[in-house]
Every structure is written in structure tokens, then in C-alpha cells.
PyMOL CGO cylinders between C-alpha atoms (Angstrom):
from pymol import cmd
from pymol.cgo import CYLINDER

trace = [
    CYLINDER, 1.07, 137.48, 34.38, 3.56, 134.40, 34.37, 0.3, 1, 1, 1, 1, 1, 1,
    CYLINDER, 3.56, 134.40, 34.37, 5.42, 135.08, 37.38, 0.3, 1, 1, 1, 1, 1, 1,
    CYLINDER, 5.42, 135.08, 37.38, 2.12, 135.80, 39.20, 0.3, 1, 1, 1, 1, 1, 1,
    CYLINDER, 2.12, 135.80, 39.20, 0.86, 132.77, 38.35, 0.3, 1, 1, 1, 1, 1, 1,
    CYLINDER, 0.86, 132.77, 38.35, 4.24, 130.60, 38.75, 0.3, 1, 1, 1, 1, 1, 1,
    CYLINDER, 4.24, 130.60, 38.75, 5.04, 129.37, 42.88, 0.3, 1, 1, 1, 1, 1, 1,
    CYLINDER, 5.04, 129.37, 42.88, 7.78, 131.53, 43.01, 0.3, 1, 1, 1, 1, 1, 1,
    CYLINDER, 7.78, 131.53, 43.01, 8.56, 134.43, 45.20, 0.3, 1, 1, 1, 1, 1, 1,
    CYLINDER, 8.56, 134.43, 45.20, 10.68, 136.29, 43.89, 0.3, 1, 1, 1, 1, 1, 1,
    CYLINDER, 10.68, 136.29, 43.89, 12.73, 136.97, 40.65, 0.3, 1, 1, 1, 1, 1, 1,
    CYLINDER, 12.73, 136.97, 40.65, 15.36, 138.80, 38.83, 0.3, 1, 1, 1, 1, 1, 1,
    CYLINDER, 15.36, 138.80, 38.83, 14.24, 139.67, 35.26, 0.3, 1, 1, 1, 1, 1, 1,
    CYLINDER, 14.24, 139.67, 35.26, 15.91, 141.69, 32.14, 0.3, 1, 1, 1, 1, 1, 1,
    CYLINDER, 15.91, 141.69, 32.14, 13.51, 144.22, 30.36, 0.3, 1, 1, 1, 1, 1, 1,
    CYLINDER, 13.51, 144.22, 30.36, 15.01, 145.53, 27.11, 0.3, 1, 1, 1, 1, 1, 1,
    CYLINDER, 15.01, 145.53, 27.11, 13.36, 148.04, 24.74, 0.3, 1, 1, 1, 1, 1, 1,
    CYLINDER, 13.36, 148.04, 24.74, 11.32, 147.41, 21.70, 0.3, 1, 1, 1, 1, 1, 1,
    CYLINDER, 11.32, 147.41, 21.70, 12.59, 147.75, 18.59, 0.3, 1, 1, 1, 1, 1, 1,
    CYLINDER, 12.59, 147.75, 18.59, 11.23, 151.19, 17.69, 0.3, 1, 1, 1, 1, 1, 1,
    CYLINDER, 11.23, 151.19, 17.69, 12.68, 152.18, 20.88, 0.3, 1, 1, 1, 1, 1, 1,
    CYLINDER, 12.68, 152.18, 20.88, 16.24, 151.03, 20.24, 0.3, 1, 1, 1, 1, 1, 1,
    CYLINDER, 16.24, 151.03, 20.24, 15.71, 152.80, 16.55, 0.3, 1, 1, 1, 1, 1, 1,
    CYLINDER, 15.71, 152.80, 16.55, 14.93, 155.82, 18.06, 0.3, 1, 1, 1, 1, 1, 1,
    CYLINDER, 14.93, 155.82, 18.06, 17.76, 155.81, 20.79, 0.3, 1, 1, 1, 1, 1, 1,
    CYLINDER, 17.76, 155.81, 20.79, 20.48, 155.02, 18.39, 0.3, 1, 1, 1, 1, 1, 1,
    CYLINDER, 20.48, 155.02, 18.39, 19.09, 158.32, 16.23, 0.3, 1, 1, 1, 1, 1, 1,
    CYLINDER, 19.09, 158.32, 16.23, 19.38, 160.27, 19.00, 0.3, 1, 1, 1, 1, 1, 1,
    CYLINDER, 19.38, 160.27, 19.00, 23.19, 158.25, 20.05, 0.3, 1, 1, 1, 1, 1, 1,
    CYLINDER, 23.19, 158.25, 20.05, 21.88, 157.18, 22.78, 0.3, 1, 1, 1, 1, 1, 1,
    CYLINDER, 21.88, 157.18, 22.78, 22.72, 153.22, 23.11, 0.3, 1, 1, 1, 1, 1, 1,
    CYLINDER, 22.72, 153.22, 23.11, 19.87, 150.82, 24.10, 0.3, 1, 1, 1, 1, 1, 1,
    CYLINDER, 19.87, 150.82, 24.10, 20.15, 149.29, 27.48, 0.3, 1, 1, 1, 1, 1, 1,
    CYLINDER, 20.15, 149.29, 27.48, 18.76, 146.61, 29.22, 0.3, 1, 1, 1, 1, 1, 1,
    CYLINDER, 18.76, 146.61, 29.22, 17.07, 146.91, 32.65, 0.3, 1, 1, 1, 1, 1, 1,
    CYLINDER, 17.07, 146.91, 32.65, 17.02, 144.47, 35.50, 0.3, 1, 1, 1, 1, 1, 1,
    CYLINDER, 17.02, 144.47, 35.50, 14.42, 144.21, 37.72, 0.3, 1, 1, 1, 1, 1, 1,
    CYLINDER, 14.42, 144.21, 37.72, 13.40, 142.24, 40.85, 0.3, 1, 1, 1, 1, 1, 1,
    CYLINDER, 13.40, 142.24, 40.85, 9.64, 140.66, 40.58, 0.3, 1, 1, 1, 1, 1, 1,
    CYLINDER, 9.64, 140.66, 40.58, 8.61, 140.24, 44.49, 0.3, 1, 1, 1, 1, 1, 1,
    CYLINDER, 8.61, 140.24, 44.49, 5.32, 138.33, 45.24, 0.3, 1, 1, 1, 1, 1, 1,
    CYLINDER, 5.32, 138.33, 45.24, 3.38, 140.14, 48.06, 0.3, 1, 1, 1, 1, 1, 1,
    CYLINDER, 3.38, 140.14, 48.06, 0.29, 138.29, 49.67, 0.3, 1, 1, 1, 1, 1, 1,
    CYLINDER, 0.29, 138.29, 49.67, -2.11, 140.73, 51.06, 0.3, 1, 1, 1, 1, 1, 1,
    CYLINDER, -2.11, 140.73, 51.06, -4.47, 140.03, 53.91, 0.3, 1, 1, 1, 1, 1, 1,
    CYLINDER, -4.47, 140.03, 53.91, -7.53, 139.14, 51.65, 0.3, 1, 1, 1, 1, 1, 1,
    CYLINDER, -7.53, 139.14, 51.65, -5.69, 137.12, 49.87, 0.3, 1, 1, 1, 1, 1, 1,
    CYLINDER, -5.69, 137.12, 49.87, -4.57, 139.35, 46.91, 0.3, 1, 1, 1, 1, 1, 1,
    CYLINDER, -4.57, 139.35, 46.91, -1.41, 138.38, 44.55, 0.3, 1, 1, 1, 1, 1, 1,
    CYLINDER, -1.41, 138.38, 44.55, 0.43, 141.94, 44.41, 0.3, 1, 1, 1, 1, 1, 1,
    CYLINDER, 0.43, 141.94, 44.41, 3.72, 141.66, 42.41, 0.3, 1, 1, 1, 1, 1, 1,
    CYLINDER, 3.72, 141.66, 42.41, 6.53, 144.36, 42.83, 0.3, 1, 1, 1, 1, 1, 1,
    CYLINDER, 6.53, 144.36, 42.83, 9.16, 145.82, 40.80, 0.3, 1, 1, 1, 1, 1, 1,
    CYLINDER, 9.16, 145.82, 40.80, 12.16, 147.11, 42.42, 0.3, 1, 1, 1, 1, 1, 1,
    CYLINDER, 12.16, 147.11, 42.42, 15.75, 147.91, 41.14, 0.3, 1, 1, 1, 1, 1, 1,
    CYLINDER, 15.75, 147.91, 41.14, 16.99, 146.74, 44.73, 0.3, 1, 1, 1, 1, 1, 1,
    CYLINDER, 16.99, 146.74, 44.73, 18.50, 143.53, 43.69, 0.3, 1, 1, 1, 1, 1, 1,
    CYLINDER, 18.50, 143.53, 43.69, 20.62, 142.26, 46.58, 0.3, 1, 1, 1, 1, 1, 1,
    CYLINDER, 20.62, 142.26, 46.58, 18.26, 139.88, 47.98, 0.3, 1, 1, 1, 1, 1, 1,
    CYLINDER, 18.26, 139.88, 47.98, 20.66, 139.32, 50.85, 0.3, 1, 1, 1, 1, 1, 1,
    CYLINDER, 20.66, 139.32, 50.85, 20.50, 142.62, 52.06, 0.3, 1, 1, 1, 1, 1, 1,
    CYLINDER, 20.50, 142.62, 52.06, 17.06, 143.17, 51.23, 0.3, 1, 1, 1, 1, 1, 1,
    CYLINDER, 17.06, 143.17, 51.23, 14.60, 139.99, 51.68, 0.3, 1, 1, 1, 1, 1, 1,
    CYLINDER, 14.60, 139.99, 51.68, 11.83, 139.91, 50.13, 0.3, 1, 1, 1, 1, 1, 1,
    CYLINDER, 11.83, 139.91, 50.13, 10.05, 139.52, 53.38, 0.3, 1, 1, 1, 1, 1, 1,
    CYLINDER, 10.05, 139.52, 53.38, 10.60, 143.10, 53.97, 0.3, 1, 1, 1, 1, 1, 1,
    CYLINDER, 10.60, 143.10, 53.97, 8.80, 144.31, 51.19, 0.3, 1, 1, 1, 1, 1, 1,
    CYLINDER, 8.80, 144.31, 51.19, 5.53, 143.91, 52.67, 0.3, 1, 1, 1, 1, 1, 1,
    CYLINDER, 5.53, 143.91, 52.67, 5.92, 146.64, 55.18, 0.3, 1, 1, 1, 1, 1, 1,
    CYLINDER, 5.92, 146.64, 55.18, 7.30, 148.72, 52.91, 0.3, 1, 1, 1, 1, 1, 1,
    CYLINDER, 7.30, 148.72, 52.91, 5.14, 148.53, 50.50, 0.3, 1, 1, 1, 1, 1, 1,
    CYLINDER, 5.14, 148.53, 50.50, 2.43, 149.02, 53.03, 0.3, 1, 1, 1, 1, 1, 1,
    CYLINDER, 2.43, 149.02, 53.03, 4.38, 152.01, 54.48, 0.3, 1, 1, 1, 1, 1, 1,
    CYLINDER, 4.38, 152.01, 54.48, 4.82, 153.88, 50.66, 0.3, 1, 1, 1, 1, 1, 1,
    CYLINDER, 4.82, 153.88, 50.66, 0.51, 153.52, 50.37, 0.3, 1, 1, 1, 1, 1, 1,
    CYLINDER, 0.51, 153.52, 50.37, 0.15, 157.75, 51.39, 0.3, 1, 1, 1, 1, 1, 1,
    CYLINDER, 0.15, 157.75, 51.39, 2.77, 158.91, 49.32, 0.3, 1, 1, 1, 1, 1, 1,
    CYLINDER, 2.77, 158.91, 49.32, 1.54, 156.35, 45.77, 0.3, 1, 1, 1, 1, 1, 1,
    CYLINDER, 1.54, 156.35, 45.77, -2.12, 157.73, 46.40, 0.3, 1, 1, 1, 1, 1, 1,
    CYLINDER, -2.12, 157.73, 46.40, -0.76, 161.26, 47.26, 0.3, 1, 1, 1, 1, 1, 1,
    CYLINDER, -0.76, 161.26, 47.26, 0.75, 161.01, 43.58, 0.3, 1, 1, 1, 1, 1, 1,
    CYLINDER, 0.75, 161.01, 43.58, -2.40, 159.90, 42.13, 0.3, 1, 1, 1, 1, 1, 1,
    CYLINDER, -2.40, 159.90, 42.13, -4.20, 162.66, 43.36, 0.3, 1, 1, 1, 1, 1, 1,
    CYLINDER, -4.20, 162.66, 43.36, -1.85, 165.31, 42.78, 0.3, 1, 1, 1, 1, 1, 1,
    CYLINDER, -1.85, 165.31, 42.78, -1.68, 163.64, 38.75, 0.3, 1, 1, 1, 1, 1, 1,
    CYLINDER, -1.68, 163.64, 38.75, -5.08, 162.89, 38.48, 0.3, 1, 1, 1, 1, 1, 1,
    CYLINDER, -5.08, 162.89, 38.48, -7.09, 164.85, 40.63, 0.3, 1, 1, 1, 1, 1, 1,
    CYLINDER, -7.09, 164.85, 40.63, -5.35, 168.37, 41.14, 0.3, 1, 1, 1, 1, 1, 1,
    CYLINDER, -5.35, 168.37, 41.14, -4.08, 167.65, 37.47, 0.3, 1, 1, 1, 1, 1, 1,
    CYLINDER, -4.08, 167.65, 37.47, -0.28, 169.13, 38.52, 0.3, 1, 1, 1, 1, 1, 1,
    CYLINDER, -0.28, 169.13, 38.52, 1.08, 168.46, 34.74, 0.3, 1, 1, 1, 1, 1, 1,
    CYLINDER, 1.08, 168.46, 34.74, -1.58, 170.48, 33.69, 0.3, 1, 1, 1, 1, 1, 1,
    CYLINDER, -1.58, 170.48, 33.69, -0.42, 174.10, 32.68, 0.3, 1, 1, 1, 1, 1, 1,
    CYLINDER, -0.42, 174.10, 32.68, -1.81, 176.89, 31.66, 0.3, 1, 1, 1, 1, 1, 1,
    CYLINDER, -1.81, 176.89, 31.66, 0.91, 178.67, 30.32, 0.3, 1, 1, 1, 1, 1, 1,
    CYLINDER, 0.91, 178.67, 30.32, 3.95, 177.71, 28.90, 0.3, 1, 1, 1, 1, 1, 1,
    CYLINDER, 3.95, 177.71, 28.90, 6.64, 180.57, 30.36, 0.3, 1, 1, 1, 1, 1, 1,
    CYLINDER, 6.64, 180.57, 30.36, 8.42, 179.04, 34.09, 0.3, 1, 1, 1, 1, 1, 1,
    CYLINDER, 8.42, 179.04, 34.09, 6.33, 181.70, 36.01, 0.3, 1, 1, 1, 1, 1, 1,
    CYLINDER, 6.33, 181.70, 36.01, 3.38, 180.42, 34.86, 0.3, 1, 1, 1, 1, 1, 1,
    CYLINDER, 3.38, 180.42, 34.86, 4.20, 176.73, 35.28, 0.3, 1, 1, 1, 1, 1, 1,
    CYLINDER, 4.20, 176.73, 35.28, 5.74, 177.44, 38.58, 0.3, 1, 1, 1, 1, 1, 1,
    CYLINDER, 5.74, 177.44, 38.58, 2.52, 179.42, 39.70, 0.3, 1, 1, 1, 1, 1, 1,
    CYLINDER, 2.52, 179.42, 39.70, 0.13, 176.61, 38.53, 0.3, 1, 1, 1, 1, 1, 1,
    CYLINDER, 0.13, 176.61, 38.53, 2.82, 174.03, 40.64, 0.3, 1, 1, 1, 1, 1, 1,
    CYLINDER, 2.82, 174.03, 40.64, 2.49, 175.97, 43.83, 0.3, 1, 1, 1, 1, 1, 1,
    CYLINDER, 2.49, 175.97, 43.83, -1.57, 176.69, 43.74, 0.3, 1, 1, 1, 1, 1, 1,
    CYLINDER, -1.57, 176.69, 43.74, -1.74, 172.73, 42.97, 0.3, 1, 1, 1, 1, 1, 1,
    CYLINDER, -1.74, 172.73, 42.97, 0.32, 171.86, 46.09, 0.3, 1, 1, 1, 1, 1, 1,
    CYLINDER, 0.32, 171.86, 46.09, -1.51, 174.42, 47.77, 0.3, 1, 1, 1, 1, 1, 1,
    CYLINDER, -1.51, 174.42, 47.77, -4.88, 173.63, 47.43, 0.3, 1, 1, 1, 1, 1, 1,
    CYLINDER, -4.88, 173.63, 47.43, -4.04, 169.87, 47.94, 0.3, 1, 1, 1, 1, 1, 1,
    CYLINDER, -4.04, 169.87, 47.94, -2.65, 170.78, 51.22, 0.3, 1, 1, 1, 1, 1, 1,
    CYLINDER, -2.65, 170.78, 51.22, -5.91, 172.83, 52.13, 0.3, 1, 1, 1, 1, 1, 1,
    CYLINDER, -5.91, 172.83, 52.13, -7.99, 170.11, 50.93, 0.3, 1, 1, 1, 1, 1, 1,
    CYLINDER, -7.99, 170.11, 50.93, -6.32, 167.59, 52.91, 0.3, 1, 1, 1, 1, 1, 1,
    CYLINDER, -6.32, 167.59, 52.91, -6.97, 169.95, 55.89, 0.3, 1, 1, 1, 1, 1, 1,
    CYLINDER, -6.97, 169.95, 55.89, -10.56, 170.08, 55.73, 0.3, 1, 1, 1, 1, 1, 1,
    CYLINDER, -10.56, 170.08, 55.73, -10.83, 166.23, 55.20, 0.3, 1, 1, 1, 1, 1, 1,
    CYLINDER, -10.83, 166.23, 55.20, -8.70, 165.22, 58.20, 0.3, 1, 1, 1, 1, 1, 1,
    CYLINDER, -8.70, 165.22, 58.20, -10.63, 167.60, 60.08, 0.3, 1, 1, 1, 1, 1, 1,
    CYLINDER, -10.63, 167.60, 60.08, -13.87, 166.19, 58.90, 0.3, 1, 1, 1, 1, 1, 1,
    CYLINDER, -13.87, 166.19, 58.90, -13.19, 162.57, 58.37, 0.3, 1, 1, 1, 1, 1, 1,
    CYLINDER, -13.19, 162.57, 58.37, -12.50, 162.64, 62.36, 0.3, 1, 1, 1, 1, 1, 1,
    CYLINDER, -12.50, 162.64, 62.36, -16.06, 163.87, 62.79, 0.3, 1, 1, 1, 1, 1, 1,
    CYLINDER, -16.06, 163.87, 62.79, -17.44, 161.63, 60.24, 0.3, 1, 1, 1, 1, 1, 1,
    CYLINDER, -17.44, 161.63, 60.24, -15.82, 158.61, 61.87, 0.3, 1, 1, 1, 1, 1, 1,
    CYLINDER, -15.82, 158.61, 61.87, -17.19, 160.25, 65.19, 0.3, 1, 1, 1, 1, 1, 1,
    CYLINDER, -17.19, 160.25, 65.19, -21.11, 160.40, 64.02, 0.3, 1, 1, 1, 1, 1, 1,
    CYLINDER, -21.11, 160.40, 64.02, -21.11, 157.43, 61.88, 0.3, 1, 1, 1, 1, 1, 1,
    CYLINDER, -21.11, 157.43, 61.88, -19.44, 155.10, 64.46, 0.3, 1, 1, 1, 1, 1, 1,
    CYLINDER, -19.44, 155.10, 64.46, -22.40, 153.28, 65.25, 0.3, 1, 1, 1, 1, 1, 1,
    CYLINDER, -22.40, 153.28, 65.25, -23.61, 152.62, 62.02, 0.3, 1, 1, 1, 1, 1, 1,
    CYLINDER, -23.61, 152.62, 62.02, -23.13, 149.09, 59.63, 0.3, 1, 1, 1, 1, 1, 1,
    CYLINDER, -23.13, 149.09, 59.63, -21.01, 150.53, 57.08, 0.3, 1, 1, 1, 1, 1, 1,
    CYLINDER, -21.01, 150.53, 57.08, -17.98, 153.08, 56.62, 0.3, 1, 1, 1, 1, 1, 1,
    CYLINDER, -17.98, 153.08, 56.62, -18.81, 156.27, 55.12, 0.3, 1, 1, 1, 1, 1, 1,
    CYLINDER, -18.81, 156.27, 55.12, -16.24, 157.88, 53.19, 0.3, 1, 1, 1, 1, 1, 1,
    CYLINDER, -16.24, 157.88, 53.19, -15.51, 161.38, 51.76, 0.3, 1, 1, 1, 1, 1, 1,
    CYLINDER, -15.51, 161.38, 51.76, -15.50, 161.76, 47.91, 0.3, 1, 1, 1, 1, 1, 1,
    CYLINDER, -15.50, 161.76, 47.91, -12.64, 163.18, 47.40, 0.3, 1, 1, 1, 1, 1, 1,
    CYLINDER, -12.64, 163.18, 47.40, -13.84, 164.80, 43.32, 0.3, 1, 1, 1, 1, 1, 1,
    CYLINDER, -13.84, 164.80, 43.32, -16.61, 166.42, 44.78, 0.3, 1, 1, 1, 1, 1, 1,
    CYLINDER, -16.61, 166.42, 44.78, -14.77, 167.94, 47.67, 0.3, 1, 1, 1, 1, 1, 1,
    CYLINDER, -14.77, 167.94, 47.67, -12.05, 169.13, 45.24, 0.3, 1, 1, 1, 1, 1, 1,
    CYLINDER, -12.05, 169.13, 45.24, -14.52, 170.42, 42.84, 0.3, 1, 1, 1, 1, 1, 1,
    CYLINDER, -14.52, 170.42, 42.84, -16.79, 172.47, 46.03, 0.3, 1, 1, 1, 1, 1, 1,
    CYLINDER, -16.79, 172.47, 46.03, -12.91, 173.72, 47.14, 0.3, 1, 1, 1, 1, 1, 1,
    CYLINDER, -12.91, 173.72, 47.14, -12.13, 174.93, 43.76, 0.3, 1, 1, 1, 1, 1, 1,
    CYLINDER, -12.13, 174.93, 43.76, -15.30, 177.18, 43.19, 0.3, 1, 1, 1, 1, 1, 1,
    CYLINDER, -15.30, 177.18, 43.19, -14.33, 177.70, 46.71, 0.3, 1, 1, 1, 1, 1, 1,
    CYLINDER, -14.33, 177.70, 46.71, -11.12, 179.01, 47.55, 0.3, 1, 1, 1, 1, 1, 1,
    CYLINDER, -11.12, 179.01, 47.55, -10.56, 182.54, 46.13, 0.3, 1, 1, 1, 1, 1, 1,
    CYLINDER, -10.56, 182.54, 46.13, -13.38, 183.27, 48.40, 0.3, 1, 1, 1, 1, 1, 1,
    CYLINDER, -13.38, 183.27, 48.40, -12.00, 181.74, 51.20, 0.3, 1, 1, 1, 1, 1, 1,
    CYLINDER, -12.00, 181.74, 51.20, -9.37, 184.11, 51.24, 0.3, 1, 1, 1, 1, 1, 1,
    CYLINDER, -9.37, 184.11, 51.24, -11.62, 187.20, 50.57, 0.3, 1, 1, 1, 1, 1, 1,
    CYLINDER, -11.62, 187.20, 50.57, -14.64, 186.53, 52.84, 0.3, 1, 1, 1, 1, 1, 1,
    CYLINDER, -14.64, 186.53, 52.84, -14.64, 188.73, 55.74, 0.3, 1, 1, 1, 1, 1, 1,
    CYLINDER, -14.64, 188.73, 55.74, -15.39, 185.64, 57.60, 0.3, 1, 1, 1, 1, 1, 1,
    CYLINDER, -15.39, 185.64, 57.60, -13.94, 182.78, 56.26, 0.3, 1, 1, 1, 1, 1, 1,
    CYLINDER, -13.94, 182.78, 56.26, -15.74, 180.25, 59.00, 0.3, 1, 1, 1, 1, 1, 1,
    CYLINDER, -15.74, 180.25, 59.00, -19.10, 180.51, 56.84, 0.3, 1, 1, 1, 1, 1, 1,
    CYLINDER, -19.10, 180.51, 56.84, -16.99, 179.19, 53.63, 0.3, 1, 1, 1, 1, 1, 1,
    CYLINDER, -16.99, 179.19, 53.63, -15.26, 176.35, 55.35, 0.3, 1, 1, 1, 1, 1, 1,
    CYLINDER, -15.26, 176.35, 55.35, -18.46, 175.76, 56.95, 0.3, 1, 1, 1, 1, 1, 1,
    CYLINDER, -18.46, 175.76, 56.95, -19.83, 175.10, 53.53, 0.3, 1, 1, 1, 1, 1, 1,
    CYLINDER, -19.83, 175.10, 53.53, -17.16, 173.03, 52.17, 0.3, 1, 1, 1, 1, 1, 1,
    CYLINDER, -17.16, 173.03, 52.17, -17.29, 170.73, 55.56, 0.3, 1, 1, 1, 1, 1, 1,
    CYLINDER, -17.29, 170.73, 55.56, -20.81, 170.21, 54.56, 0.3, 1, 1, 1, 1, 1, 1,
]
cmd.load_cgo(trace, "trace")
């Protein structure tokens, strides 16, 4: 917060573990250590200030001016992590054996991929259909996932899967 409010655009800070964490680390035979990170202030087009934290400390090799573009390039990956963790619940396993964990993990990846394919297809159609309107329409990803989870098995058992795909697109 102090960095965000300051006029500085970058700063290297050192983070140290709390006393509780230091104690736990010592109990585990691990020497507590400090972590240096570089804070970089990025001002977005709308004027919002984002503070990025990175372990890349070399500002000569990696100037702060590069980070806005790098941050932008990573955005899709970051939103995919959010979808995987919070919507698909990729870490929520139905059992504890390695086989069950692998099955749950790959099922989440599969459902995420099917969802992305359908959403990408529908997104293009939606853009065309609504291009003349004042507001941009977006697909509700939570509802899409809910509908897909209800239909995913039927999609592969159905003699006419196009009927299920059309239902999911709607």
C-alpha cells in the first residue's frame, strides 16, 4: 500500500516470515530465509494502478517498461488458472488414491477444454448477433459450466450429439 501510494515506479523489498512461521520452520529443521521481490507499478489505460511482484530483480536486463506488456500477455493464463481452480475445482478430488486423483484431474481438464471449445464457437456467433447493440454481451461461464456438467455424459452417449451441443450453445 505504501509503494502504491508513493511516486516510485519500482522498488525491491524483502519479505520475512512471521515469528510463527519461523518457529514452525525451525521445528521442521528448515532455516528461515528472507525473500527479495521487486515491486513494479503499472498504470493501466483506465488509470488504475496495478502493482506487480516479481522475483526478477535485474532492472537493467528487464526494465520496468517491459512488464506492462508481459503482464498483458499472461492475462489469459491467469484467467485460466482462476477457471481451473475456482470454477472447475481442479483441486477438489473425490478420493485419495493416485488413480482417482488422476481421473478427477484429467476429467476437469477435459471438461474445461470442451467448455472452451463451445464458448469460443458461441462467442463468435454472439459477437455477430449483437454487434449493433449498445452493450456487449458476454457468456456466463458459471452457468455454461453448470449446464455442461449436467450434459457431458449424455453428450458422449447420445446417438445424435448435435442435439446436446445445440442445447449447450443456447
